[in-house]
N, C-alpha and C positions, 0 to 999 in steps of 0.2 A: 634077535637082531632085526631092527626096523630099518628099512631103506626104501627109496623110490628112485630108480634109475631107468634109463632108456632100455638097456639090454645087459643083463648080468653076464651074458656069454662073451662080452667084450673085455672081461677082466684080464685075461692073460696079456693082451696087447697093451692095456693100460699099465699093468705092473712092469712091463719092460721099460716104459717111459719113466716110471717112478724110480726104478732101479738105476737108470742112467743118471738122473739128476742127483741121486743119493751119493754117488761117487764124488761129486764136486761140491756138495754142501758141507764143507769142512767146519764151518763155525757152528752150524746146527748140531753136527755130530759131536763136536767138542763140548758144547753146552750140555747136550744130553748125557754125555759121559760124566760130566761134573755133577749133574743133578740126580742121576739115577740112585746113588746110595742113600740119599736123603729120604726118598719116598714121599715127597711133598705132593706129587700128582695122584697118588694112589687113592682111589675112591672118590675123586673129584670129577665133576662134569664140566667139560669145556665145549662151548658152542662156537663155531667158526663160520664167518660169512666173508669169504674172499674169492676172487676169481679162481675157479676151480679147475686147475690144470696140474701138471705133474709136480711142480715145485710146492704148491700149496698142499697137495696130497701127501708129500713127504713130511711136511710139518705135522699134518694130522696123524700120520702113522707113527711119527716120533712121539707125539704126546700120548698116543694109544699104548706104545711100548713102555712108556714111563708109568703107566698105570691108570691114566685118565680114561673116562668114558667120553668119547668124542662124537659130537653131532655137527654135521657140516652141510652147508649149502653154498651156492655161488652168489657173489655180489652182482653178477651180470649174466643173465641167461645166454647171451651171445658169446661169452668167453668160456662157457662150460664145455669140457671135453668128456664125452660120454664114456669112452673107454677107461679113462682115469677114474670116473665116478664108480664104474663097475668094479674096478680093482680095489678101491677103498671099501666098498661094501663087502667084498669077499674077504678082506683082511680084518673085518670086525669093527669098522667105523660106520656109524649111522649116517647115511648119505641121502639127502633129498635134493636132487638137482637133475636137470635135463637141458640139453642144448636147445635154445630157442623157445624155452617155456614162456607162455603168455603171462601177462601181468598178474592175473588172478592166481595162476599156478605158482608163480614166484612168491607171492604173498603167503600162499598155503605152505610153502617150504620154510619160510621164515617162522611161521607159527609152529611148524613141526619141531624145529630145533630149539626154539625158546620154550616150548611146552615141557622140555626135559628139565626145566628149572636149573640152568647152569650156575656154577660157582664163578665162572669167568667167561667173558666174551672176547673173541678176536674179531673185530669188525673192520669193514673196508668201505667207507662212504657214509656210515652213520645210520643205515637203515635199521639195524638191530637195536641200536640205541633209541631211535625214534619209536620203534615198535614197543619196546619195554616201557617207555614213558606212557604209551597209550594202554598198555596191558601189564600193569605192575604186578599182577598176580603171578606172573612167570619169573619175577625177579626176587623171589623170597630168599633164595640162597646166594644172590649175586654179591660178590666181593669187589668186582671192578670190570671195566671194559678197556681193552687195548685197541686203540684206533690206528689203522694203518696208513690212511691217505689224507691228502690236503683237504679234500672236500669234507670228510668226516670230522677232522680236527676243527675246521671252521664252524661246522654245525654244533659241535660240542662246546666250543668257546662261546658261541652266541647264547646257548642255553645257560652256561655258567655266568656270563655277564648279566643275563636277565634274572639270575637267581632262581632258575627253574630246572637246573640240572639235578637229577634225583640220584645219580650214581657216580662213583669215582671213575674218571676216564684218564687213562695214560695216553698222551699224544705221541705215539710211535713216530709219526711223520716228522715231528719237530726235532727228533734226535739227529745229531750230526751224522751218525753212521747210516741214517736213512736218507735224508733229503739231499745230502751232498753227492750221493752215489746213485741211489734208486731213481730219484726224480730227474736228475740231469743225465747221467751216463746210461742208466737202464732204459729210460723212456727214449732217450736220444737214439740209441742203437736199435732198440726193438721196434720203434715206430718206422724207421727207414727200412729195416729188414722186412717188415710186413708190407709196406707200400711197394717196394721193389718186387717182392714175391708175387703180390696180387696183380700188379700191372705189367711186370716184365719190361718196364720202360726205363730209360736212362734218367738219371738226375743231373748228370754233368751238363752244364750249359743251360739249364732251365732256371726259371725264376720261381723261388719258393717264398711264399708269404706265410710268416709265422704270426699268429694272432695271439698275443700274450707273451710277455717276456719274464715270467717267473722262472723257477728252477727247471720246469719242464721245457718251457719255451727256449731257455738258454741251451739246453741239451739238443733240442731239435735244430736250432740255428747253427750250432757248432758242427754237428754231423752233416747238415746240408752243405755248409761251406766246405767241409772236408771232402765231400763227394763232388765238388766242382760247381755247385749251384751259386747263383746270385741270390742273396737273401734280403728280403724286406721284412721289417718288423712293424706291427701295429700295436699300439698301447693306449691306455687311458691314464696310466700313472706316469707323471713327468720324470721322476727319477729313473724308473725302469726304461723309459724311452731314451733318456740321455745315456744310460748305461749301454743300451743296444747300439746307439750311435758310436760311442767310444769303443765298443767291441768291433767296430768296423762295418756295421750293417746300415742299410738305408732305413729310415723311419718315416712313416706317413700314415694318414687315416686309411681305414679299410676301403672307403669309397674311392680313394685315389689309387690304391693298390689293386682294386678288383679287376681292372682291365689289363694288368701287367703279369699276373701270376700264372704259372703252369700248375703249381701245387699250392693248395691252401690247407693249413693245418691249424685247428683251434686248440688252444691250451690255456684257457682262462678259468674254468670252473664256473663260468657264468652262463646264463640262459640266452639263447638267440643272439649271439654275437655276430654270426654270419647269416645274413638274411637274404630274402629274394631280391631286395633292392640292390644288393651287391652282386648276386648271381647273374642278373640280367646283363651286367656289364662285362662278364667274363669272356675270355677268348675261347674259341672252339678247341675242345679237348682238355679243358681245365679239370683237375682232379681235386676233390674235396674230401678231407679226412679230419677226424676228431681225435685228439690225444687226451682229452679230459675224461674224468671218471664217468660222468653221466652223458647220455646221448642227446642232450638238449642244446648243445652249443651251436650246432648247425641247425637252423630252423627248417627241418625237413617237412613238418606239417604245412608251413606256409608255402614252401616250394610246391608241394603236391596240391595245394589249393589252386595255384596258378597253372601247374602242369600236372594234371592227374595221370597222364600216361607215362609209364617208365618201362624200361626193358632191361632184363638181366643179360649183360653182354659177356660176362666172365664171372667166375666164382667170386662172390662178394663185391661185384662192381655193377652198379645200376646206372643206366644212361637216361638223361633227361634232355629233351630237345627244347631249347629256348625259342621265343617268338621270332628271333632273327635267324633261326635255323642253326645256331651254334649248339654244340652238344657238350654238356658237362657231366662229370662222372662222380657219383657218390660211392665211397669205399666203406664196406662193412656196415652199411645202413646208418652211418653216422655214429655207431657205437665206438667204444674205445679201441682204436685201430690196432695197437700193438698186440692185443690179446684177442679181440674179436676177429681180427684178420691175420693173426700170427700166433707165435708161441709165447709171447710175453717177454719179460726181462731176461737177459742172460742169467744162467744159473748162479754164477758167482755174485752177482748183484743182489739177487733175492736171498742168497745165503746170509748176507749182512742183515737185510730187513727181517728175515724170519729168525735169525739168531737173536735179534732184538725182541721179536715177539715171544720166543720161547723163554728168554730171560725175564721179560716183563710179566708173562703169565706166572712164572715162578715167584716173582716179586709180589704180585697181587695176592697169590695164595698164601704166601708166607709172612705177609705184613698185616698186623692187626690194626683196626681203627682207622682205615682210610676213609676220609670224609667225602661227601658228595660234591666234588669239585674237579676241575681240570688240573692234571698234574703233568709236568714234564717228565720224561724218562730220567731217572737218576743218572748223574754223570758217571758214577761208578759202573753202571751197566753199559752205558754208551762206550766208555773207554775199554771195558773188558771185551766187548764185541769187536771193536776195530783192531785191538791188539791180537785177538785170536785170528783174525783174517790176515794180518801182517805175518804172524807166525806161520800160518798155513802157506803163505806165498814166499816165505824165506826173506822177509824184509826186516832189517834192523835199523834203528835210528839212535841218535845220541841222546843222552840224558843230561838235564841241566845240572850244573855244578852247585 
């Protein structure tokens, strides 16, 4: 058994967390029960690179119980839970992850799990996909990649459009059972849970600026409105901007919103959308958080070029003093707030996403001749997953005549 974790002695605490989520992941459990008799996973190697916390760990343990050899790392060192990693290692999963790992160490973890020459990849953000394009010697057994999130899907689509995608990629994020619930309701709830936990401050009566009105931005805005905040949306897409306005929110450029907001949350997937030129306009006490996959949406390096001194004033909250003596606060170092500063999506939401992942891994392993291109998740899988969740929740609907 190969693994590299912070402290294997943390395993009992991590397993308690995994056992808790296992009770509520009814779709994953149902899918596993359906696939077990087939033996498709036995003798296969699965590599996983997703935020490594209890829900992801349960997916890994489920694959391991189905007979796969599982190698796993985290898609973001700030989201890694060391006790969960220890529990995975103790249960027979090859784990290479540590909370707060430096960039070089993170890359060494990616190399470690891809060196196992997996048959299928579960990716989150596209880092493994990119690494295998640079190191194809580790992809000799690869039948396909299942990509979890918007950022990774966009990266895969660009490679496909350019004719340079070397492996089959299933876009899990584009499945209805994923983006309608995970991106909107999952991120919407878990982001605000993390922010209120870290700050212990009220949202009611505050002004919240949501930067980007995709599925994540919609979820953030809906939840902020429900918590009693006034919501401002900033966008570069005219249709999304108009949608935000028709949903009842104010819409304006970031430069105009900068002096109005109490909370600023980025949700674009783009680099440096919130910059120092905006931060210097902010009111005293403004909170900055990022809900996107990567930590580059808030331009922290530019901020620290102008304001090199910062102070940790509360767990995962850093204070910067602006030239006008206003203080602004960066949450979770600009990393993905709902998991770097919290527990991630609610269990039932990720049950849908990971039910899709499990079924899609099964599809990749059992389907011959997948070409090196981008694929949507088959509708039959998407519908099976959502109906499994409906059944678990006791929901019945009509059938067409």
